[in-house]
C-alpha positions as a LaTeX table, in Angstrom:
\begin{tabular}{lrrr}
\hline
Residue & $x$ (\AA) & $y$ (\AA) & $z$ (\AA) \\
\hline
Unk1 & 157.69 & 55.72 & 117.23 \\
Unk2 & 155.91 & 58.25 & 119.40 \\
Unk3 & 152.79 & 60.10 & 118.27 \\
Unk4 & 154.41 & 63.52 & 117.83 \\
Unk5 & 157.04 & 62.16 & 115.44 \\
Unk6 & 154.46 & 60.22 & 113.44 \\
Unk7 & 152.22 & 63.27 & 113.19 \\
Unk8 & 155.21 & 65.28 & 111.96 \\
Unk9 & 155.96 & 62.63 & 109.34 \\
Unk10 & 152.33 & 62.72 & 108.23 \\
Unk11 & 152.35 & 66.50 & 107.95 \\
Unk12 & 155.50 & 66.39 & 105.80 \\
Unk13 & 154.09 & 63.64 & 103.58 \\
Unk14 & 150.81 & 65.55 & 103.16 \\
Unk15 & 152.68 & 68.71 & 102.15 \\
Unk16 & 154.79 & 66.76 & 99.64 \\
Unk17 & 151.87 & 64.90 & 98.09 \\
Unk18 & 151.71 & 65.91 & 94.47 \\
Unk19 & 148.62 & 64.53 & 92.84 \\
Unk20 & 145.08 & 64.01 & 94.17 \\
Unk21 & 145.65 & 60.28 & 94.63 \\
Unk22 & 148.68 & 60.90 & 96.87 \\
Unk23 & 146.79 & 63.56 & 98.82 \\
Unk24 & 143.89 & 61.19 & 99.43 \\
Unk25 & 146.32 & 58.46 & 100.52 \\
Unk26 & 147.95 & 60.86 & 102.99 \\
Unk27 & 144.53 & 61.94 & 104.24 \\
Unk28 & 143.73 & 58.26 & 104.84 \\
Unk29 & 147.05 & 57.87 & 106.70 \\
Unk30 & 146.18 & 60.86 & 108.90 \\
Unk31 & 142.73 & 59.47 & 109.71 \\
Unk32 & 144.30 & 56.09 & 110.55 \\
Unk33 & 146.83 & 57.78 & 112.83 \\
Unk34 & 144.07 & 59.76 & 114.56 \\
Unk35 & 142.17 & 56.52 & 115.05 \\
Unk36 & 145.23 & 54.84 & 116.60 \\
Unk37 & 145.91 & 57.81 & 118.90 \\
Unk38 & 142.26 & 57.88 & 119.94 \\
Unk39 & 142.38 & 54.17 & 120.73 \\
Unk40 & 145.51 & 54.63 & 122.85 \\
Unk41 & 143.95 & 57.50 & 124.77 \\
Unk42 & 140.72 & 55.56 & 125.29 \\
Unk43 & 142.58 & 52.60 & 126.77 \\
Unk44 & 145.42 & 54.19 & 128.70 \\
Unk45 & 144.91 & 57.95 & 128.64 \\
Unk46 & 143.64 & 60.19 & 131.41 \\
Unk47 & 140.15 & 59.09 & 132.52 \\
Unk48 & 138.57 & 62.45 & 131.64 \\
Unk49 & 139.59 & 61.98 & 127.99 \\
Unk50 & 138.36 & 58.45 & 127.44 \\
Unk51 & 134.88 & 59.25 & 126.15 \\
Unk52 & 136.12 & 61.85 & 123.68 \\
Unk53 & 138.97 & 59.53 & 122.69 \\
Unk54 & 136.46 & 56.80 & 121.80 \\
Unk55 & 134.56 & 59.36 & 119.72 \\
Unk56 & 137.78 & 60.33 & 117.96 \\
Unk57 & 138.46 & 56.68 & 117.18 \\
Unk58 & 135.01 & 56.27 & 115.63 \\
Unk59 & 135.13 & 59.49 & 113.61 \\
Unk60 & 138.65 & 58.86 & 112.31 \\
Unk61 & 137.58 & 55.34 & 111.37 \\
Unk62 & 134.74 & 56.87 & 109.38 \\
Unk63 & 137.29 & 59.03 & 107.56 \\
Unk64 & 139.32 & 55.93 & 106.68 \\
Unk65 & 136.21 & 54.14 & 105.51 \\
Unk66 & 135.09 & 56.99 & 103.28 \\
Unk67 & 138.49 & 57.30 & 101.64 \\
Unk68 & 138.99 & 53.56 & 101.25 \\
Unk69 & 142.22 & 51.80 & 102.12 \\
Unk70 & 145.04 & 52.70 & 99.75 \\
Unk71 & 147.11 & 49.96 & 98.17 \\
Unk72 & 150.41 & 49.82 & 100.04 \\
Unk73 & 152.23 & 47.38 & 102.27 \\
Unk74 & 151.55 & 47.31 & 106.00 \\
Unk75 & 155.05 & 48.63 & 106.71 \\
Unk76 & 154.02 & 51.95 & 105.14 \\
Unk77 & 151.14 & 52.38 & 107.55 \\
Unk78 & 152.24 & 55.08 & 110.00 \\
Unk79 & 149.55 & 54.23 & 112.53 \\
Unk80 & 151.03 & 50.73 & 112.87 \\
Unk81 & 154.33 & 52.33 & 113.93 \\
Unk82 & 152.74 & 54.06 & 116.95 \\
Unk83 & 154.54 & 52.86 & 120.07 \\
Unk84 & 153.45 & 55.52 & 122.54 \\
Unk85 & 151.82 & 58.88 & 123.00 \\
Unk86 & 154.53 & 60.69 & 124.90 \\
Unk87 & 153.19 & 64.08 & 125.95 \\
Unk88 & 149.43 & 63.76 & 125.38 \\
Unk89 & 148.88 & 67.53 & 125.21 \\
Unk90 & 151.57 & 68.00 & 122.57 \\
Unk91 & 150.32 & 65.00 & 120.59 \\
Unk92 & 146.76 & 66.39 & 120.63 \\
Unk93 & 147.90 & 69.89 & 119.62 \\
Unk94 & 149.85 & 68.46 & 116.69 \\
Unk95 & 147.05 & 66.06 & 115.74 \\
Unk96 & 144.57 & 68.95 & 115.65 \\
Unk97 & 146.90 & 70.79 & 113.28 \\
Unk98 & 147.29 & 67.74 & 111.06 \\
Unk99 & 143.53 & 67.21 & 110.85 \\
Unk100 & 143.05 & 70.86 & 109.87 \\
Unk101 & 145.67 & 70.50 & 107.15 \\
Unk102 & 143.98 & 67.33 & 105.90 \\
Unk103 & 140.72 & 69.22 & 105.52 \\
Unk104 & 142.41 & 72.00 & 103.56 \\
Unk105 & 144.25 & 69.54 & 101.30 \\
Unk106 & 141.04 & 67.65 & 100.59 \\
Unk107 & 139.24 & 70.88 & 99.67 \\
Unk108 & 141.83 & 71.30 & 96.93 \\
Unk109 & 141.25 & 67.75 & 95.71 \\
Unk110 & 137.47 & 68.20 & 95.80 \\
Unk111 & 137.65 & 71.42 & 93.79 \\
Unk112 & 139.59 & 69.65 & 91.05 \\
Unk113 & 137.70 & 66.35 & 91.29 \\
Unk114 & 137.21 & 64.70 & 87.91 \\
Unk115 & 133.89 & 63.19 & 88.93 \\
Unk116 & 131.08 & 63.62 & 91.42 \\
Unk117 & 131.97 & 60.45 & 93.37 \\
Unk118 & 135.46 & 61.75 & 94.16 \\
Unk119 & 134.02 & 65.12 & 95.12 \\
Unk120 & 131.60 & 63.60 & 97.63 \\
Unk121 & 134.24 & 61.22 & 98.93 \\
Unk122 & 136.40 & 64.24 & 99.72 \\
Unk123 & 133.51 & 66.14 & 101.29 \\
Unk124 & 132.72 & 63.25 & 103.65 \\
Unk125 & 136.40 & 62.85 & 104.55 \\
Unk126 & 136.63 & 66.61 & 105.23 \\
Unk127 & 133.61 & 66.33 & 107.51 \\
Unk128 & 135.20 & 63.41 & 109.38 \\
Unk129 & 138.48 & 65.34 & 109.76 \\
Unk130 & 136.62 & 68.40 & 111.04 \\
Unk131 & 134.59 & 66.41 & 113.56 \\
Unk132 & 137.73 & 64.54 & 114.65 \\
Unk133 & 139.47 & 67.87 & 115.18 \\
Unk134 & 136.52 & 69.02 & 117.31 \\
Unk135 & 137.06 & 65.96 & 119.53 \\
Unk136 & 140.76 & 66.75 & 119.79 \\
Unk137 & 139.99 & 70.34 & 120.81 \\
Unk138 & 137.54 & 69.11 & 123.44 \\
Unk139 & 140.20 & 66.78 & 124.87 \\
Unk140 & 142.63 & 69.70 & 125.04 \\
Unk141 & 139.99 & 71.74 & 126.86 \\
Unk142 & 139.46 & 68.93 & 129.36 \\
Unk143 & 143.20 & 68.67 & 129.96 \\
Unk144 & 143.32 & 72.42 & 130.64 \\
Unk145 & 140.44 & 72.14 & 133.12 \\
Unk146 & 142.16 & 69.22 & 134.85 \\
Unk147 & 145.41 & 71.17 & 135.08 \\
Unk148 & 143.65 & 74.24 & 136.47 \\
Unk149 & 142.01 & 72.07 & 139.12 \\
Unk150 & 145.37 & 70.57 & 140.05 \\
Unk151 & 147.02 & 73.98 & 140.46 \\
Unk152 & 144.05 & 75.42 & 142.36 \\
Unk153 & 144.02 & 72.49 & 144.80 \\
\hline
\end{tabular}
């Protein structure tokens, strides 16, 4: 499945998540998807994005690590279903939106956290999502600069 469709599925699942456990699972899924997209861009994306894409991969991996792997079968892992990026700009725009939504959803979980450990887990995952989104925005900026150079030349 292409990145845009997987991001859309993640956004829907995040919106439908009912309890804090489901929300944290969907946040983990989003971080894993961001990590997979970053890896794809680092290996086969435009050369000007490769450094930021590696950074995205690392930051999204940190988000997964902080949240801990949820207990589900590998077939449920959306990132494993990634077959291609399709339109990189569209995928990055949508991924930036998803990461922003993950941060907002995790704020809600943190505010209602039953214990301090869950609160800090959410805070670290929010930080990873925010930093990942910054990388995505930088890649979009670099694509815009590349496109401006192509039209100017």
